[in-house]
N, CA, C and O atoms as CSV, one atom per row, in Angstrom:
chain,resi,resn,atom,element,x,y,z
A,1,MET,N,N,121.799,84.227,103.668
A,1,MET,CA,C,122.267,83.783,104.964
A,1,MET,C,C,122.077,82.275,105.057
A,1,MET,O,O,120.937,81.818,104.989
A,2,PRO,N,N,123.130,81.480,105.210
A,2,PRO,CA,C,122.998,80.026,105.234
A,2,PRO,C,C,122.396,79.555,106.549
A,2,PRO,O,O,122.541,80.189,107.594
A,3,PHE,N,N,121.713,78.416,106.456
A,3,PHE,CA,C,121.118,77.817,107.637
A,3,PHE,C,C,122.161,76.972,108.354
A,3,PHE,O,O,122.973,76.308,107.710
A,4,GLU,N,N,122.146,76.993,109.654
A,4,GLU,CA,C,123.039,76.159,110.452
A,4,GLU,C,C,122.237,74.979,110.965
A,4,GLU,O,O,121.430,75.114,111.885
A,5,LEU,N,N,122.464,73.828,110.367
A,5,LEU,CA,C,121.769,72.621,110.795
A,5,LEU,C,C,122.785,71.548,111.127
A,5,LEU,O,O,123.788,71.400,110.427
A,6,SER,N,N,122.540,70.812,112.168
A,6,SER,CA,C,123.402,69.678,112.461
A,6,SER,C,C,122.898,68.486,111.656
A,6,SER,O,O,121.782,68.508,111.137
A,7,THR,N,N,123.700,67.476,111.557
A,7,THR,CA,C,123.307,66.297,110.796
A,7,THR,C,C,122.190,65.586,111.540
A,7,THR,O,O,122.294,65.329,112.740
A,8,ILE,N,N,121.110,65.268,110.811
A,8,ILE,CA,C,119.957,64.604,111.400
A,8,ILE,C,C,119.820,63.254,110.715
A,8,ILE,O,O,119.424,63.187,109.552
A,9,GLY,N,N,120.139,62.195,111.412
A,9,GLY,CA,C,120.019,60.861,110.826
A,9,GLY,C,C,120.903,60.725,109.602
A,9,GLY,O,O,122.104,60.984,109.676
A,10,ASP,N,N,120.327,60.322,108.471
A,10,ASP,CA,C,121.060,60.143,107.218
A,10,ASP,C,C,121.088,61.421,106.387
A,10,ASP,O,O,121.645,61.426,105.290
A,11,TYR,N,N,120.504,62.491,106.883
A,11,TYR,CA,C,120.426,63.721,106.120
A,11,TYR,C,C,121.550,64.665,106.511
A,11,TYR,O,O,121.953,64.723,107.672
A,12,SER,N,N,122.039,65.387,105.552
A,12,SER,CA,C,123.040,66.407,105.838
A,12,SER,C,C,122.392,67.776,105.676
A,12,SER,O,O,121.300,67.859,105.113
A,13,PRO,N,N,123.017,68.849,106.145
A,13,PRO,CA,C,122.429,70.189,106.002
A,13,PRO,C,C,122.171,70.583,104.556
A,13,PRO,O,O,121.273,71.386,104.300
A,14,LYS,N,N,122.926,70.047,103.602
A,14,LYS,CA,C,122.718,70.397,102.195
A,14,LYS,C,C,121.371,69.899,101.673
A,14,LYS,O,O,120.824,70.468,100.729
A,15,ASP,N,N,120.829,68.832,102.286
A,15,ASP,CA,C,119.535,68.305,101.859
A,15,ASP,C,C,118.400,69.264,102.175
A,15,ASP,O,O,117.328,69.168,101.577
A,16,PHE,N,N,118.616,70.190,103.107
A,16,PHE,CA,C,117.581,71.126,103.508
A,16,PHE,C,C,117.746,72.496,102.868
A,16,PHE,O,O,117.027,73.431,103.220
A,17,ALA,N,N,118.675,72.629,101.939
A,17,ALA,CA,C,118.932,73.918,101.308
A,17,ALA,C,C,117.743,74.346,100.456
A,17,ALA,O,O,117.127,73.520,99.782
A,18,ILE,N,N,117.425,75.634,100.487
A,18,ILE,CA,C,116.323,76.190,99.705
A,18,ILE,C,C,116.921,76.888,98.490
A,18,ILE,O,O,117.825,77.712,98.634
A,19,PRO,N,N,116.424,76.566,97.288
A,19,PRO,CA,C,116.951,77.231,96.091
A,19,PRO,C,C,116.722,78.742,96.147
A,19,PRO,O,O,115.715,79.191,96.694
A,20,PRO,N,N,117.655,79.539,95.581
A,20,PRO,CA,C,117.535,81.004,95.644
A,20,PRO,C,C,116.260,81.541,95.007
A,20,PRO,O,O,115.682,82.501,95.517
A,21,GLU,N,N,115.799,80.937,93.889
A,21,GLU,CA,C,114.563,81.431,93.269
A,21,GLU,C,C,113.354,81.217,94.175
A,21,GLU,O,O,112.415,82.013,94.157
A,22,GLN,N,N,113.376,80.143,94.968
A,22,GLN,CA,C,112.273,79.914,95.903
A,22,GLN,C,C,112.337,80.916,97.055
A,22,GLN,O,O,111.298,81.359,97.545
A,23,ILE,N,N,113.534,81.275,97.486
A,23,ILE,CA,C,113.676,82.276,98.549
A,23,ILE,C,C,113.125,83.621,98.068
A,23,ILE,O,O,112.404,84.298,98.801
A,24,ARG,N,N,113.469,84.008,96.819
A,24,ARG,CA,C,112.938,85.256,96.267
A,24,ARG,C,C,111.414,85.211,96.216
A,24,ARG,O,O,110.747,86.194,96.540
A,25,HIS,N,N,110.865,84.066,95.807
A,25,HIS,CA,C,109.406,83.926,95.726
A,25,HIS,C,C,108.776,84.054,97.109
A,25,HIS,O,O,107.759,84.727,97.272
A,26,LEU,N,N,109.383,83.406,98.109
A,26,LEU,CA,C,108.836,83.468,99.469
A,26,LEU,C,C,108.900,84.885,100.036
A,26,LEU,O,O,107.957,85.338,100.685
A,27,LEU,N,N,110.004,85.580,99.794
A,27,LEU,CA,C,110.131,86.960,100.280
A,27,LEU,C,C,109.123,87.881,99.601
A,27,LEU,O,O,108.501,88.716,100.257
A,28,LEU,N,N,108.960,87.730,98.284
A,28,LEU,CA,C,107.993,88.546,97.561
A,28,LEU,C,C,106.579,88.277,98.055
A,28,LEU,O,O,105.783,89.200,98.229
A,29,HIS,N,N,106.276,87.002,98.279
A,29,HIS,CA,C,104.947,86.636,98.794
A,29,HIS,C,C,104.715,87.256,100.169
A,29,HIS,O,O,103.628,87.761,100.449
A,30,LYS,N,N,105.731,87.219,101.023
A,30,LYS,CA,C,105.592,87.789,102.370
A,30,LYS,C,C,105.359,89.297,102.312
A,30,LYS,O,O,104.507,89.829,103.022
A,31,ILE,N,N,106.120,89.976,101.463
A,31,ILE,CA,C,105.969,91.431,101.335
A,31,ILE,C,C,104.602,91.786,100.769
A,31,ILE,O,O,103.926,92.678,101.282
A,32,LEU,N,N,104.188,91.082,99.699
A,32,LEU,CA,C,102.895,91.380,99.081
A,32,LEU,C,C,101.734,91.067,100.012
A,32,LEU,O,O,100.778,91.838,100.091
A,33,SER,N,N,101.809,89.937,100.720
A,33,SER,CA,C,100.701,89.582,101.604
A,33,SER,C,C,100.561,90.591,102.738
A,33,SER,O,O,99.443,90.928,103.127
A,34,LYS,N,N,101.687,91.080,103.277
A,34,LYS,CA,C,101.613,92.103,104.329
A,34,LYS,C,C,101.033,93.404,103.780
A,34,LYS,O,O,100.224,94.053,104.443
A,35,THR,N,N,101.445,93.785,102.569
A,35,THR,CA,C,100.956,95.017,101.961
A,35,THR,C,C,99.469,94.931,101.685
A,35,THR,O,O,98.720,95.853,102.007
A,36,VAL,N,N,99.040,93.831,101.093
A,36,VAL,CA,C,97.612,93.648,100.797
A,36,VAL,C,C,96.812,93.621,102.086
A,36,VAL,O,O,95.741,94.223,102.160
A,37,TYR,N,N,97.315,92.931,103.110
A,37,TYR,CA,C,96.620,92.880,104.385
A,37,TYR,C,C,96.476,94.274,104.988
A,37,TYR,O,O,95.417,94.621,105.511
A,38,MET,N,N,97.538,95.072,104.916
A,38,MET,CA,C,97.477,96.423,105.479
A,38,MET,C,C,96.476,97.290,104.727
A,38,MET,O,O,95.752,98.073,105.343
A,39,ILE,N,N,96.425,97.160,103.396
A,39,ILE,CA,C,95.484,97.951,102.606
A,39,ILE,C,C,94.055,97.534,102.899
A,39,ILE,O,O,93.191,98.382,103.120
A,40,ILE,N,N,93.801,96.232,102.904
A,40,ILE,CA,C,92.438,95.741,103.156
A,40,ILE,C,C,92.012,96.074,104.579
A,40,ILE,O,O,90.892,96.530,104.806
A,41,ASN,N,N,92.906,95.845,105.534
A,41,ASN,CA,C,92.564,96.085,106.931
A,41,ASN,C,C,92.246,97.550,107.194
A,41,ASN,O,O,91.491,97.865,108.114
A,42,LYS,N,N,92.813,98.444,106.395
A,42,LYS,CA,C,92.571,99.874,106.571
A,42,LYS,C,C,91.116,100.238,106.284
A,42,LYS,O,O,90.585,101.176,106.879
A,43,PHE,N,N,90.462,99.497,105.370
A,43,PHE,CA,C,89.104,99.822,104.955
A,43,PHE,C,C,88.044,98.901,105.541
A,43,PHE,O,O,86.866,99.028,105.206
A,44,LEU,N,N,88.439,97.983,106.403
A,44,LEU,CA,C,87.476,97.063,107.002
A,44,LEU,C,C,86.673,97.746,108.098
A,44,LEU,O,O,87.177,98.609,108.817
A,45,ASN,N,N,85.425,97.344,108.208
A,45,ASN,CA,C,84.585,97.742,109.329
A,45,ASN,C,C,84.248,96.496,110.124
A,45,ASN,O,O,83.952,95.448,109.551
A,46,TYR,N,N,84.292,96.607,111.433
A,46,TYR,CA,C,83.994,95.485,112.313
A,46,TYR,C,C,82.657,95.735,112.998
A,46,TYR,O,O,82.523,96.665,113.793
A,47,TYR,N,N,81.676,94.908,112.689
A,47,TYR,CA,C,80.367,95.005,113.317
A,47,TYR,C,C,80.330,94.074,114.523
A,47,TYR,O,O,80.473,92.858,114.387
A,48,THR,N,N,80.136,94.655,115.701
A,48,THR,CA,C,80.098,93.871,116.931
A,48,THR,C,C,78.887,94.308,117.741
A,48,THR,O,O,78.192,95.266,117.405
A,49,ASN,N,N,78.662,93.565,118.826
A,49,ASN,CA,C,77.641,94.035,119.759
A,49,ASN,C,C,78.285,95.063,120.684
A,49,ASN,O,O,79.410,95.495,120.432
A,50,TYR,N,N,77.617,95.446,121.711
A,50,TYR,CA,C,78.107,96.527,122.581
A,50,TYR,C,C,78.968,96.026,123.741
A,50,TYR,O,O,79.067,96.693,124.772
A,51,PHE,N,N,79.581,94.871,123.581
A,51,PHE,CA,C,80.456,94.331,124.620
A,51,PHE,C,C,81.657,95.266,124.781
A,51,PHE,O,O,82.287,95.635,123.790
A,52,LEU,N,N,81.981,95.651,126.016
A,52,LEU,CA,C,82.973,96.690,126.274
A,52,LEU,C,C,84.387,96.341,125.818
A,52,LEU,O,O,85.174,97.242,125.528
A,53,VAL,N,N,84.724,95.071,125.750
A,53,VAL,CA,C,86.069,94.672,125.346
A,53,VAL,C,C,86.365,95.120,123.923
A,53,VAL,O,O,87.498,95.497,123.624
A,54,TYR,N,N,85.369,95.087,123.035
A,54,TYR,CA,C,85.576,95.471,121.639
A,54,TYR,C,C,86.014,96.935,121.503
A,54,TYR,O,O,86.770,97.275,120.592
A,55,PHE,N,N,85.548,97.784,122.393
A,55,PHE,CA,C,85.911,99.199,122.333
A,55,PHE,C,C,87.397,99.410,122.624
A,55,PHE,O,O,87.994,100.366,122.129
A,56,ASP,N,N,87.999,98.522,123.425
A,56,ASP,CA,C,89.418,98.634,123.748
A,56,ASP,C,C,90.307,98.038,122.656
A,56,ASP,O,O,91.445,98.477,122.484
A,57,VAL,N,N,89.813,97.061,121.929
A,57,VAL,CA,C,90.641,96.304,120.991
A,57,VAL,C,C,90.562,96.842,119.564
A,57,VAL,O,O,91.583,96.910,118.879
A,58,ILE,N,N,89.384,97.223,119.108
A,58,ILE,CA,C,89.174,97.636,117.725
A,58,ILE,C,C,89.272,99.153,117.623
A,58,ILE,O,O,88.692,99.860,118.446
A,59,PRO,N,N,89.999,99.671,116.624
A,59,PRO,CA,C,90.093,101.131,116.461
A,59,PRO,C,C,88.717,101.765,116.257
A,59,PRO,O,O,87.840,101.174,115.628
A,60,ASP,N,N,88.538,102.976,116.794
A,60,ASP,CA,C,87.234,103.644,116.759
A,60,ASP,C,C,86.720,103.883,115.340
A,60,ASP,O,O,85.523,103.747,115.090
A,61,GLN,N,N,87.611,104.236,114.405
A,61,GLN,CA,C,87.160,104.532,113.049
A,61,GLN,C,C,86.679,103.287,112.309
A,61,GLN,O,O,85.983,103.405,111.301
A,62,GLN,N,N,87.043,102.080,112.797
A,62,GLN,CA,C,86.613,100.850,112.134
A,62,GLN,C,C,85.529,100.111,112.912
A,62,GLN,O,O,84.916,99.182,112.386
A,63,HIS,N,N,85.292,100.507,114.138
A,63,HIS,CA,C,84.339,99.794,114.985
A,63,HIS,C,C,82.923,100.322,114.782
A,63,HIS,O,O,82.668,101.520,114.913
A,64,ARG,N,N,82.021,99.422,114.464
A,64,ARG,CA,C,80.610,99.761,114.284
A,64,ARG,C,C,79.763,98.902,115.224
A,64,ARG,O,O,79.309,97.827,114.832
A,65,PRO,N,N,79.546,99.362,116.462
A,65,PRO,CA,C,78.701,98.568,117.364
A,65,PRO,C,C,77.244,98.629,116.917
A,65,PRO,O,O,76.711,99.705,116.646
A,66,VAL,N,N,76.616,97.475,116.844
A,66,VAL,CA,C,75.224,97.391,116.405
A,66,VAL,C,C,74.466,96.430,117.313
A,66,VAL,O,O,75.060,95.574,117.969
A,67,GLY,N,N,73.172,96.581,117.340
A,67,GLY,CA,C,72.325,95.678,118.095
A,67,GLY,C,C,71.886,94.493,117.253
A,67,GLY,O,O,72.127,94.460,116.046
A,68,LYS,N,N,71.245,93.525,117.884
A,68,LYS,CA,C,70.803,92.331,117.153
A,68,LYS,C,C,69.742,92.647,116.110
A,68,LYS,O,O,69.622,91.935,115.113
A,69,GLU,N,N,68.988,93.686,116.325
A,69,GLU,CA,C,67.911,94.016,115.380
A,69,GLU,C,C,68.436,94.477,114.017
A,69,GLU,O,O,67.694,94.465,113.035
A,70,SER,N,N,69.712,94.882,113.949
A,70,SER,CA,C,70.267,95.358,112.673
A,70,SER,C,C,70.542,94.211,111.707
A,70,SER,O,O,70.514,94.418,110.494
A,71,GLY,N,N,70.805,93.009,112.211
A,71,GLY,CA,C,71.091,91.868,111.353
A,71,GLY,C,C,72.511,91.815,110.843
A,71,GLY,O,O,72.835,90.930,110.051
A,72,LYS,N,N,73.375,92.727,111.262
A,72,LYS,CA,C,74.749,92.773,110.771
A,72,LYS,C,C,75.617,91.644,111.341
A,72,LYS,O,O,76.620,91.273,110.733
A,73,THR,N,N,75.243,91.101,112.493
A,73,THR,CA,C,76.040,90.038,113.098
A,73,THR,C,C,75.465,88.652,112.836
A,73,THR,O,O,76.011,87.663,113.325
A,74,SER,N,N,74.393,88.559,112.088
A,74,SER,CA,C,73.729,87.262,111.907
A,74,SER,C,C,74.564,86.281,111.103
A,74,SER,O,O,74.457,85.073,111.317
A,75,TYR,N,N,75.400,86.767,110.176
A,75,TYR,CA,C,76.202,85.858,109.357
A,75,TYR,C,C,77.237,85.112,110.191
A,75,TYR,O,O,77.393,83.898,110.065
A,76,ILE,N,N,77.933,85.845,111.034
A,76,ILE,CA,C,78.944,85.196,111.869
A,76,ILE,C,C,78.282,84.340,112.939
A,76,ILE,O,O,78.828,83.305,113.321
A,77,GLU,N,N,77.126,84.749,113.426
A,77,GLU,CA,C,76.405,83.933,114.405
A,77,GLU,C,C,75.985,82.603,113.776
A,77,GLU,O,O,76.041,81.560,114.427
A,78,ARG,N,N,75.567,82.644,112.513
A,78,ARG,CA,C,75.171,81.422,111.816
A,78,ARG,C,C,76.384,80.515,111.616
A,78,ARG,O,O,76.283,79.302,111.802
A,79,LEU,N,N,77.530,81.088,111.240
A,79,LEU,CA,C,78.740,80.283,111.064
A,79,LEU,C,C,79.177,79.662,112.383
A,79,LEU,O,O,79.570,78.496,112.411
A,80,ASN,N,N,79.116,80.411,113.468
A,80,ASN,CA,C,79.474,79.863,114.782
A,80,ASN,C,C,78.570,78.703,115.155
A,80,ASN,O,O,79.042,77.693,115.679
A,81,CYS,N,N,77.283,78.833,114.892
A,81,CYS,CA,C,76.325,77.767,115.196
A,81,CYS,C,C,76.611,76.533,114.333
A,81,CYS,O,O,76.559,75.405,114.824
A,82,THR,N,N,76.914,76.752,113.042
A,82,THR,CA,C,77.232,75.641,112.151
A,82,THR,C,C,78.502,74.936,112.608
A,82,THR,O,O,78.570,73.707,112.586
A,83,LEU,N,N,79.503,75.696,113.020
A,83,LEU,CA,C,80.733,75.098,113.535
A,83,LEU,C,C,80.453,74.234,114.762
A,83,LEU,O,O,80.966,73.119,114.857
A,84,ARG,N,N,79.660,74.723,115.688
A,84,ARG,CA,C,79.342,73.957,116.890
A,84,ARG,C,C,78.565,72.688,116.559
A,84,ARG,O,O,78.787,71.648,117.180
A,85,GLN,N,N,77.658,72.760,115.590
A,85,GLN,CA,C,76.845,71.596,115.240
A,85,GLN,C,C,77.662,70.525,114.520
A,85,GLN,O,O,77.464,69.335,114.767
A,86,ARG,N,N,78.569,70.922,113.641
A,86,ARG,CA,C,79.284,69.952,112.809
A,86,ARG,C,C,80.640,69.532,113.354
A,86,ARG,O,O,81.165,68.492,112.955
A,87,CYS,N,N,81.212,70.308,114.245
A,87,CYS,CA,C,82.534,69.990,114.800
A,87,CYS,C,C,82.397,69.761,116.295
A,87,CYS,O,O,82.400,70.707,117.083
A,88,SER,N,N,82.278,68.504,116.676
A,88,SER,CA,C,82.051,68.209,118.087
A,88,SER,C,C,83.245,68.573,118.958
A,88,SER,O,O,83.096,68.731,120.170
A,89,ARG,N,N,84.431,68.708,118.361
A,89,ARG,CA,C,85.614,69.090,119.138
A,89,ARG,C,C,85.468,70.467,119.758
A,89,ARG,O,O,86.113,70.765,120.762
A,90,LEU,N,N,84.629,71.308,119.173
A,90,LEU,CA,C,84.466,72.660,119.704
A,90,LEU,C,C,83.501,72.706,120.883
A,90,LEU,O,O,83.408,73.718,121.577
A,91,VAL,N,N,82.782,71.605,121.108
A,91,VAL,CA,C,81.759,71.595,122.151
A,91,VAL,C,C,82.128,70.651,123.290
A,91,VAL,O,O,82.052,71.020,124.462
A,92,ARG,N,N,82.531,69.428,122.937
A,92,ARG,CA,C,82.772,68.407,123.945
A,92,ARG,C,C,84.194,68.472,124.464
A,92,ARG,O,O,85.120,68.822,123.732
A,93,LYS,N,N,84.359,68.136,125.720
A,93,LYS,CA,C,85.690,68.160,126.319
A,93,LYS,C,C,86.222,66.756,126.615
A,93,LYS,O,O,87.374,66.612,127.024
A,94,THR,N,N,85.405,65.722,126.416
A,94,THR,CA,C,85.857,64.399,126.824
A,94,THR,C,C,86.102,63.455,125.650
A,94,THR,O,O,87.199,62.903,125.550
A,95,LEU,N,N,85.148,63.245,124.771
A,95,LEU,CA,C,85.279,62.207,123.759
A,95,LEU,C,C,86.057,62.615,122.523
A,95,LEU,O,O,86.921,61.865,122.069
A,96,SER,N,N,85.781,63.753,121.981
A,96,SER,CA,C,86.385,64.087,120.689
A,96,SER,C,C,87.099,65.432,120.764
A,96,SER,O,O,86.666,66.412,120.159
A,97,PHE,N,N,88.174,65.464,121.496
A,97,PHE,CA,C,88.938,66.698,121.584
A,97,PHE,C,C,90.309,66.474,120.955
A,97,PHE,O,O,90.765,65.337,120.842
A,98,SER,N,N,90.952,67.538,120.554
A,98,SER,CA,C,92.283,67.454,119.955
A,98,SER,C,C,93.335,67.586,121.048
A,98,SER,O,O,93.306,68.523,121.845
A,99,LYS,N,N,94.256,66.642,121.072
A,99,LYS,CA,C,95.317,66.714,122.067
A,99,LYS,C,C,96.355,67.766,121.693
A,99,LYS,O,O,97.012,68.344,122.560
A,100,LYS,N,N,96.492,68.005,120.396
A,100,LYS,CA,C,97.464,68.984,119.929
A,100,LYS,C,C,96.739,70.141,119.262
A,100,LYS,O,O,95.743,69.943,118.567
A,101,LEU,N,N,97.240,71.344,119.477
A,101,LEU,CA,C,96.642,72.542,118.892
A,101,LEU,C,C,96.697,72.495,117.364
A,101,LEU,O,O,95.784,72.976,116.693
A,102,VAL,N,N,97.762,71.919,116.817
A,102,VAL,CA,C,97.908,71.828,115.359
A,102,VAL,C,C,96.775,71.001,114.767
A,102,VAL,O,O,96.231,71.355,113.721
A,103,ASN,N,N,96.410,69.891,115.431
A,103,ASN,CA,C,95.297,69.065,114.949
A,103,ASN,C,C,93.976,69.821,115.037
A,103,ASN,O,O,93.132,69.705,114.148
A,104,HIS,N,N,93.800,70.579,116.083
A,104,HIS,CA,C,92.571,71.351,116.272
A,104,HIS,C,C,92.428,72.412,115.178
A,104,HIS,O,O,91.356,72.562,114.592
A,105,ILE,N,N,93.499,73.141,114.907
A,105,ILE,CA,C,93.477,74.167,113.857
A,105,ILE,C,C,93.285,73.525,112.498
A,105,ILE,O,O,92.553,74.052,111.660
A,106,GLY,N,N,93.943,72.378,112.265
A,106,GLY,CA,C,93.781,71.662,110.997
A,106,GLY,C,C,92.351,71.208,110.774
A,106,GLY,O,O,91.850,71.279,109.652
A,107,MET,N,N,91.683,70.741,111.823
A,107,MET,CA,C,90.291,70.313,111.714
A,107,MET,C,C,89.393,71.491,111.361
A,107,MET,O,O,88.485,71.349,110.543
A,108,ILE,N,N,89.629,72.631,111.952
A,108,ILE,CA,C,88.826,73.814,111.641
A,108,ILE,C,C,89.087,74.275,110.211
A,108,ILE,O,O,88.157,74.640,109.492
A,109,ALA,N,N,90.364,74.259,109.797
A,109,ALA,CA,C,90.696,74.647,108.421
A,109,ALA,C,C,90.051,73.693,107.418
A,109,ALA,O,O,89.539,74.130,106.387
A,110,TYR,N,N,90.073,72.395,107.714
A,110,TYR,CA,C,89.438,71.412,106.832
A,110,TYR,C,C,87.931,71.664,106.757
A,110,TYR,O,O,87.344,71.600,105.677
A,111,PHE,N,N,87.309,71.950,107.898
A,111,PHE,CA,C,85.872,72.219,107.900
A,111,PHE,C,C,85.537,73.446,107.062
A,111,PHE,O,O,84.590,73.421,106.277
A,112,ILE,N,N,86.311,74.521,107.224
A,112,ILE,CA,C,86.034,75.754,106.477
A,112,ILE,C,C,86.198,75.521,104.975
A,112,ILE,O,O,85.398,76.015,104.181
A,113,ALA,N,N,87.240,74.765,104.580
A,113,ALA,CA,C,87.439,74.471,103.156
A,113,ALA,C,C,86.268,73.655,102.609
A,113,ALA,O,O,85.759,73.944,101.526
A,114,ASP,N,N,85.845,72.639,103.357
A,114,ASP,CA,C,84.721,71.805,102.917
A,114,ASP,C,C,83.426,72.619,102.855
A,114,ASP,O,O,82.642,72.480,101.917
A,115,TYR,N,N,83.214,73.460,103.851
A,115,TYR,CA,C,82.014,74.300,103.906
A,115,TYR,C,C,81.960,75.250,102.705
A,115,TYR,O,O,80.911,75.411,102.081
A,116,ASN,N,N,83.105,75.880,102.384
A,116,ASN,CA,C,83.155,76.799,101.245
A,116,ASN,C,C,82.945,76.077,99.925
A,116,ASN,O,O,82.278,76.604,99.035
A,117,MET,N,N,83.514,74.855,99.781
A,117,MET,CA,C,83.307,74.094,98.550
A,117,MET,C,C,81.848,73.708,98.360
A,117,MET,O,O,81.326,73.754,97.246
A,118,ARG,N,N,81.193,73.329,99.454
A,118,ARG,CA,C,79.762,72.966,99.349
A,118,ARG,C,C,78.902,74.189,99.017
A,118,ARG,O,O,77.957,74.085,98.235
A,119,LEU,N,N,79.220,75.335,99.601
A,119,LEU,CA,C,78.474,76.548,99.271
A,119,LEU,C,C,78.677,76.931,97.812
A,119,LEU,O,O,77.734,77.327,97.128
A,120,ARG,N,N,79.905,76.811,97.347
A,120,ARG,CA,C,80.193,77.151,95.958
A,120,ARG,C,C,79.454,76.215,95.002
A,120,ARG,O,O,78.959,76.653,93.964
A,121,ALA,N,N,79.380,74.939,95.345
A,121,ALA,CA,C,78.663,73.973,94.507
A,121,ALA,C,C,77.170,74.321,94.434
A,121,ALA,O,O,76.535,74.111,93.401
A,122,LEU,N,N,76.618,74.846,95.515
A,122,LEU,CA,C,75.209,75.244,95.508
A,122,LEU,C,C,74.964,76.466,94.628
A,122,LEU,O,O,73.908,76.596,94.010
A,123,LEU,N,N,75.961,77.367,94.579
A,123,LEU,CA,C,75.789,78.605,93.824
A,123,LEU,C,C,76.000,78.419,92.325
A,123,LEU,O,O,75.482,79.199,91.525
A,124,VAL,N,N,76.750,77.402,91.941
A,124,VAL,CA,C,77.041,77.206,90.504
A,124,VAL,C,C,75.965,76.416,89.829
A,124,VAL,O,O,76.048,76.160,88.627
């Protein structure tokens, strides 16, 4: 199915054409990623506290409500605390906030990538 693009500046619609082999690759990637996500999501367990909203959102067979004494939620609590300490955009509303959602998501993605690389360097 061809794209309908009007002329933008010095570019014509042909400049934005996607090669057929790349389209096949993108479609295959989309199908595989959805399939893998569905398979993995089927076997995931979600450990939460007893907040009532979780009972409405998470399927019963995957929901495992636990208390703080179990230690099952400590990993995500530690990550949340680390995010708040290192990313001031998540805490402050005046000095260092993102005006655009894309910048905010990009900053979080950059932090997670950097955090994972540093953890991996410690383990090797």
